[in-house]
KEMAR-923371 format. One record per residue (C-alpha): x, y, z; residue in three letters; chain; residue number from 0. Coordinates in steps of 0.5 Angstrom, whole numbers, plus 500, padded with zeros to 3 digits. Layout:
<atoms>
    u    v    w  residu  chaine  num
    X    Y    Z     ALA       A  NUM
...
</atoms>
This chain:
<atoms>
    u    v    w  residu  chaine  num
  178  400  079     MET       A    0
  180  407  076     GLN       A    1
  176  411  081     ASP       A    2
  180  407  087     ALA       A    3
  186  410  084     GLY       A    4
  188  403  081     VAL       A    5
  190  403  073     GLN       A    6
  188  397  070     PRO       A    7
  194  393  067     ASP       A    8
  195  389  060     LYS       A    9
  192  383  063     ALA       A   10
  186  386  066     THR       A   11
  184  389  060     CYS       A   12
  185  383  056     ASN       A   13
  181  379  061     ILE       A   14
  175  384  061     LEU       A   15
  175  385  054     ILE       A   16
  174  377  053     GLU       A   17
  168  377  058     ILE       A   18
  165  383  055     PHE       A   19
  166  380  048     CYS       A   20
  162  374  051     ARG       A   21
  156  379  053     THR       A   22
  156  383  047     GLY       A   23
  157  389  051     GLU       A   24
  161  393  045     THR       A   25
  160  400  049     GLY       A   26
  164  397  055     ALA       A   27
  169  394  050     ILE       A   28
  170  401  047     MET       A   29
  172  405  053     ARG       A   30
  177  399  055     ILE       A   31
  180  400  048     LEU       A   32
  180  408  049     GLN       A   33
  184  407  055     TYR       A   34
  189  402  052     MET       A   35
  190  407  046     LYS       A   36
  192  412  051     GLU       A   37
  197  407  055     ASN       A   38
  200  404  049     PHE       A   39
  197  397  051     LEU       A   40
  195  391  046     VAL       A   41
  191  385  046     LEU       A   42
  192  378  045     ARG       A   43
  191  375  038     TYR       A   44
  185  371  041     THR       A   45
  182  376  044     VAL       A   46
  183  381  038     TYR       A   47
  179  376  034     LYS       A   48
  174  375  039     LYS       A   49
  173  383  039     ALA       A   50
  173  383  031     LEU       A   51
  167  378  031     GLU       A   52
  163  382  037     THR       A   53
  163  388  033     PHE       A   54
  162  385  026     LYS       A   55
  156  381  030     ILE       A   56
  153  388  033     ALA       A   57
  154  391  026     LYS       A   58
  159  397  029     GLU       A   59
  165  400  027     SER       A   60
  172  396  029     ASP       A   61
  176  402  027     MET       A   62
  179  403  034     LEU       A   63
  180  396  036     LEU       A   64
  185  396  029     ARG       A   65
  188  402  031     GLN       A   66
  190  400  038     VAL       A   67
  192  393  035     ASN       A   68
  196  395  029     GLN       A   69
  201  390  029     HIS       A   70
  195  385  027     PHE       A   71
  193  389  021     SER       A   72
  195  386  014     PRO       A   73
  198  393  012     GLU       A   74
  203  393  017     HIS       A   75
  205  385  016     SER       A   76
  202  379  013     ASN       A   77
  199  375  019     GLU       A   78
  204  369  019     GLU       A   79
  209  374  021     ASP       A   80
  205  378  026     ALA       A   81
  203  371  029     ILE       A   82
  208  366  030     PRO       A   83
  205  359  031     PRO       A   84
  207  359  038     ASP       A   85
  205  366  039     HIS       A   86
  198  365  043     ASP       A   87
  202  359  047     PHE       A   88
  207  364  049     ILE       A   89
  202  370  051     MET       A   90
  197  365  055     ASP       A   91
  203  363  059     ASN       A   92
  206  370  060     GLY       A   93
  199  373  062     LEU       A   94
  198  367  067     VAL       A   95
  205  369  070     LEU       A   96
  203  376  070     SER       A   97
  197  375  074     LEU       A   98
  201  370  079     ILE       A   99
  206  375  080     ASN       A  100
  201  381  082     LYS       A  101
  197  376  086     GLN       A  102
  191  377  083     ASN       A  103
  188  370  084     LEU       A  104
  181  371  083     ILE       A  105
  182  374  076     ALA       A  106
  187  368  075     LEU       A  107
  181  363  077     ASP       A  108
  176  366  072     SER       A  109
  182  366  066     LEU       A  110
  184  358  068     LEU       A  111
  176  356  068     ASN       A  112
  175  360  061     ASP       A  113
  182  356  058     MET       A  114
  179  349  061     MET       A  115
  173  350  057     LYS       A  116
  176  352  051     LYS       A  117
  182  347  051     GLY       A  118
  187  352  052     VAL       A  119
  194  349  054     LYS       A  120
  199  352  059     LEU       A  121
  206  349  060     GLU       A  122
  207  344  065     THR       A  123
  211  349  070     LYS       A  124
  206  354  069     VAL       A  125
  200  350  072     VAL       A  126
  205  347  077     SER       A  127
  206  354  079     ARG       A  128
  199  356  080     ILE       A  129
  198  350  084     ILE       A  130
  204  352  089     GLU       A  131
  201  359  090     VAL       A  132
  194  357  091     ASN       A  133
  196  351  096     SER       A  134
  201  356  100     THR       A  135
  195  361  100     ARG       A  136
  190  355  102     ARG       A  137
  186  357  097     ARG       A  138
  183  350  096     GLN       A  139
  178  351  090     ASN       A  140
  184  355  086     GLY       A  141
  188  349  087     ALA       A  142
  183  344  085     LEU       A  143
  181  348  079     LEU       A  144
  188  348  077     ALA       A  145
  189  340  078     TYR       A  146
  182  339  074     LYS       A  147
  185  343  069     TYR       A  148
  191  339  068     GLY       A  149
  187  333  068     ILE       A  150
  182  335  063     LYS       A  151
  187  337  058     LEU       A  152
  192  332  059     GLY       A  153
  198  337  062     ILE       A  154
  203  333  067     ASN       A  155
  204  337  073     ILE       A  156
  211  336  076     ASP       A  157
  212  333  083     LYS       A  158
  212  340  087     THR       A  159
  205  341  084     GLY       A  160
  203  334  087     TYR       A  161
  206  335  094     LEU       A  162
  203  342  094     GLY       A  163
  196  339  093     LEU       A  164
  197  333  098     ILE       A  165
  200  338  103     GLY       A  166
  194  343  102     LEU       A  167
  188  337  102     PHE       A  168
  192  334  108     THR       A  169
  191  340  112     ARG       A  170
  184  341  111     THR       A  171
  182  334  112     ASN       A  172
  180  333  105     SER       A  173
  183  326  105     PHE       A  174
  179  323  099     PRO       A  175
  182  328  095     MET       A  176
  189  326  098     VAL       A  177
  188  319  096     VAL       A  178
  186  321  089     GLU       A  179
  192  325  088     ILE       A  180
  197  320  090     VAL       A  181
  193  315  085     GLU       A  182
  195  320  080     GLU       A  183
  202  321  082     MET       A  184
  203  313  082     ILE       A  185
  200  313  075     LYS       A  186
  205  318  072     LYS       A  187
  211  314  075     GLY       A  188
  212  319  081     LEU       A  189
  214  317  088     SER       A  190
  213  320  094     LEU       A  191
  219  316  097     GLY       A  192
  219  312  103     THR       A  193
  219  318  108     HIS       A  194
  213  322  106     LEU       A  195
  209  315  104     ASN       A  196
  210  313  111     SER       A  197
  208  320  114     LEU       A  198
  202  320  110     LEU       A  199
  199  313  112     ILE       A  200
  201  315  119     TYR       A  201
  197  322  119     ARG       A  202
  191  319  116     LEU       A  203
  191  313  121     GLY       A  204
  192  318  127     CYS       A  205
  186  322  124     ASN       A  206
  181  316  124     ARG       A  207
  181  315  117     ASP       A  208
  183  308  116     LEU       A  209
  180  307  109     VAL       A  210
  184  313  106     SER       A  211
  190  310  110     ALA       A  212
  189  303  107     THR       A  213
  188  306  100     GLN       A  214
  194  310  100     VAL       A  215
  198  304  102     PHE       A  216
  195  299  097     ASN       A  217
  196  304  091     LEU       A  218
  204  303  093     LEU       A  219
  207  299  088     PRO       A  220
  210  293  092     LYS       A  221
  217  295  092     GLU       A  222
  215  301  095     GLU       A  223
  212  297  101     ARG       A  224
  218  297  106     SER       A  225
  218  296  113     SER       A  226
  217  304  114     ALA       A  227
  210  304  110     GLU       A  228
  208  297  113     TYR       A  229
  210  300  120     THR       A  230
  206  306  119     ALA       A  231
  200  302  117     LEU       A  232
  200  298  123     ILE       A  233
  201  304  127     ALA       A  234
  195  307  124     ALA       A  235
  191  301  126     TYR       A  236
  193  302  133     PHE       A  237
  192  309  133     SER       A  238
  184  307  131     SER       A  239
  184  302  137     GLY       A  240
  184  296  132     ASN       A  241
  189  292  135     ALA       A  242
  187  286  131     ASP       A  243
  188  289  124     LYS       A  244
  195  292  126     GLY       A  245
  197  285  128     LEU       A  246
  194  282  122     GLU       A  247
  198  287  118     THR       A  248
  205  285  122     PHE       A  249
  204  278  120     LYS       A  250
  203  280  113     ILE       A  251
  209  284  113     MET       A  252
  213  278  115     GLU       A  253
  210  273  110     SER       A  254
  212  278  105     GLU       A  255
  219  278  107     GLY       A  256
  219  285  109     VAL       A  257
  225  286  114     ASN       A  258
  222  288  121     VAL       A  259
  225  294  124     ALA       A  260
  226  297  131     LEU       A  261
  221  302  130     GLY       A  262
  216  296  128     THR       A  263
  217  293  135     TYR       A  264
  216  300  138     CYS       A  265
  209  301  135     VAL       A  266
  207  294  137     LEU       A  267
  209  294  144     VAL       A  268
  206  301  145     ALA       A  269
  200  299  141     GLY       A  270
  199  293  145     LEU       A  271
  200  296  152     GLU       A  272
  195  302  151     ASN       A  273
  190  296  149     CYS       A  274
  191  292  155     GLY       A  275
  194  286  151     ARG       A  276
  200  285  156     VAL       A  277
  201  278  154     ARG       A  278
  202  280  147     GLU       A  279
  206  286  149     MET       A  280
  211  282  153     GLU       A  281
  212  277  147     GLU       A  282
  214  283  142     TYR       A  283
  218  287  148     CYS       A  284
  223  281  148     LYS       A  285
  223  281  140     GLU       A  286
  225  288  141     LYS       A  287
  230  287  146     LYS       A  288
  233  281  141     ARG       A  289
  233  286  135     LEU       A  290
  236  291  139     GLN       A  291
  242  287  141     ARG       A  292
  243  284  134     GLU       A  293
  243  291  131     SER       A  294
  250  293  133     TYR       A  295
  253  287  128     SER       A  296
  248  288  122     GLN       A  297
  247  293  117     ASN       A  298
  241  296  117     VAL       A  299
  237  299  110     SER       A  300
  235  306  109     MET       A  301
  228  304  109     GLU       A  302
  229  301  116     GLU       A  303
  233  307  118     MET       A  304
  227  311  116     ILE       A  305
  222  307  120     CYS       A  306
  227  307  126     ASN       A  307
  227  315  126     LEU       A  308
  220  316  125     LEU       A  309
  217  310  130     PHE       A  310
  222  309  135     SER       A  311
  221  316  138     GLY       A  312
  217  318  144     ASP       A  313
  212  322  141     LEU       A  314
  210  317  135     LEU       A  315
  210  311  140     VAL       A  316
  205  315  145     ARG       A  317
  201  316  139     HIS       A  318
  201  309  136     ALA       A  319
  196  307  141     GLY       A  320
</atoms>
């Protein structure tokens, strides 16, 4: 790094010394400590303790280590004053945010993997930020690592983090992961909302992944299975050429007492027409026209409005078949 004109910062020095502590390379640690001394940099307390232990095992002097990190020495203050209970927690979060700001995501992967092994916890907002940054950069492995880290250590991820994951894995056609993330969200009591629920189910169906589309629909609580979600699933079946299953889903929708929206009939009519089932298409076309006439004098729910906006347009109707 130095040969290339790049000067290591505090975060980098901490990461490197922690790595060399694991390998027992005290010579490399000494060179980094000398650089830190010259540039007034210090270690995190956990790394400092590991370095002390490494020098002890190697039976080498730790004088330079103590000189660089005098704020940890007993003669400057007692340990309780030098290291408040949340000191490491604050330092760990700060180190991660520093790597994110510098876009040093490879080092961040290494640090997060190490934290996961050791059970070191970060703040919810920091873990969510890691996911967001990796998702934006389309770093699937980095985003997945942060997600698994949160799951393993019981750290809640906020809604923006989950949305970043869903967007990333949808774009990369990693649909089983999408289903897993939706399931995790629902377990945590988080909802995508009618609009995103419907778009996700429909998108999965358009990609010929009916299994994932059905799984997402079935994961939704009953109160979230509105006309928009049902219509999205019906459209998914028609998009995959399974008209019978689409009609069966429509019958279930009716039996559950879910209001049939104009968008629902648009999907049925277009799907049946594309399948060559003219007689049934004409029957639902009449129902569509009836609903259009009645809609002028009826109050339409927000879910029905979303359904109409999503599935009454020319583009979505063409895709529904």
